[in-house]
N, C-alpha and C positions, 0 to 999 in steps of 0.2 A: 406610615403611622401605624404603630403596633397596637393600638387600642380600639376598642369596640365601645358601644353604649349600653349601660346597665339600666335600662327602662324601656317603657313603650315608644319612646321617641325614636324617629328615624334619623340617623346621623347622615351628614353628607360628607363624603370623602373627596378631598382635593389633592390628588396625587401630585399636581404640578407644584403646589406650595407645600406639600407634605403635611396636611393637617386634617383634623376631624372638626366638623363643625356642628352643632345642634342648637335647635330652639324649642322653648316650651310655650305653652299657652297660659300659664299661669302658676299655681301652687306646686308644680311638680318638683320633688327633690330628686335629682338624678346625678349619675356619676359616669364618667368615662372608665371603662374597665379593661384591663388587659385580658387577651384571649387565653384560654386555658393552656394552650402550647407554648406561650411566651416564657413562662417560668417553668422550667423542667429541672428538677434536682435541687441541691443544697446551694442556698444563695448567702451562706453565713460569711463568706469572704467579703461581702458588702458592709460587714459590720465596721463602723468609723469611716465609712465612705460617704457618698452624697446621693441623694435623689433629687435630680433636677427636672423641673416641670416648667415650660413655657405655656402660659394660659393667657388668653385674650378675650376680654369682654366686648362684644360687638355692641350690643344694645341692651338696656334693661329698664324696667319699670317697677315700682312698688318698693316694699320695705326689706332692707337686707336681712338675711337670717343667719345667725351664726351656728354652724354645726361642724361636723368632722369634715376637714378639707382633703385630707389624704389618709387611705386606710391601706395599710400592709395586711392582705389577706392570708392567713395561715390555713393549712389543710386541717388544723386543729382549731375550731373557732375561738376557743378561749385564749389562744396564744396570738390573735390578731391585735394589731396595734393601730392606733389612730392619732392624728393630730389636727388641733383646731387652731384657728386665729392666724393664719397665714395670709389670706386674703382680706383686705379692707374695703369698707363700702367706697364706691367711686373709683376704684382702681380700673385700669383698662389693660394693657399689656404689661406683664412683669414675668421675670424669671424668678422661680423659687428655688433656692438651692437649701435643701433640707437635710440636715446631718442625720446619718443612720446610727445613732447610738442613745442610750437611755437618758442622757442629761439634755437632750434637746427639746423636751416638753411632750414626748409621746406618751399616751395613756392606753390602757387596755381597752380594746373596742368592746369586748363583752366579757367582763370578768365573770368567774363563776360566783354563783349566789353566796358561797361561803366567804369570799372575799370582795364582795361588790363594794365595799367601802374603800378598798385599797386601789388607787389608781397608779401608784409609784411602779415605774417600770425598772427592773434590774438589768444588768448586762446579760445575765442568764436568760431572762425573759426575751431580750431583744434577739440574742443569737439563736434561741429557740424558734422564735417566729421566722427569722431569716432561713433557718434550717428546713423549715416546713413552708416556705412561702409558695403560694400558688397563684397570686395575682396582686396587682396594685389598682387601687380605685382612686381617681382623681375628680373631685367635685366640679360639677359643671353648672348646677343649679343654685344660685346664691339669693334668689330674690322671690318674694311671694307673687310678684307679677310676672308678665312676659319677659323673657330674655333670650338672648342669643350669644353663646358661648363657643370659642374653639380652642381646641388643644393643639399647640403647634410642635411640641417636643417633649419626650420623656426619656430620661436616661438614668442609669445607676452606675456609679463609679465605685470600683473596689477600694476598701479602705486600708489603713495600715495597722497592722497588728503589733503588740508588744514585740520588741526585738527586731522589727522590719528596720532595714537600713533607711536613713532619712535620704530622700532624693534631693539633688540639687535644684535650685530655682530653674523654672522652665526656660528662662532666657539663656541659661548657660549650661544647660544639661548636655553633658558629653563633649563640651567644647573647652579646650585648654584655656586657662584663665587669661593668658596674654593675648588671645583672640577674643574672648568674650567681652573684654573692656572696651573694645573698639566698636564704633557703629558704623553701618554701611549705607549712611544716608546722603 
């Protein structure tokens, strides 16, 4: 697992199950965070791709708190982007497939004071963020009371750009049509 914890909590790493687990004692807002060397260089090829996160709530108490669920951290803070509303109260294990483009509901995490009323993210904003990406934060603390959460997986899949050749369906990729039609069951 390539993420660490962004708080004073001590994470438990389970290498056998490939996960990070943490628990808090109350009102701590905390995030799993990618280590600094995980994102080196330009990640703009991820534009139109997908960020996939598998998150599991083990136990929780208290009131659900709505906040930023995922943050794309740019080396230029005003370019950082965030998404809210992914996880719902009471969800346990879920895979979140988050589109990496401006129409998916991303907002500016820390807009400049001059543009603080503008949360609309443009394609240019998104590509600039990915171009200067230094980390990803995945929220682990969702409740005002005690909770235990584990992060099972994080991945980013490269997106398709305008002019890219459309790939065939996964079931028949690279297989002649007369063979792809038949099943081997």
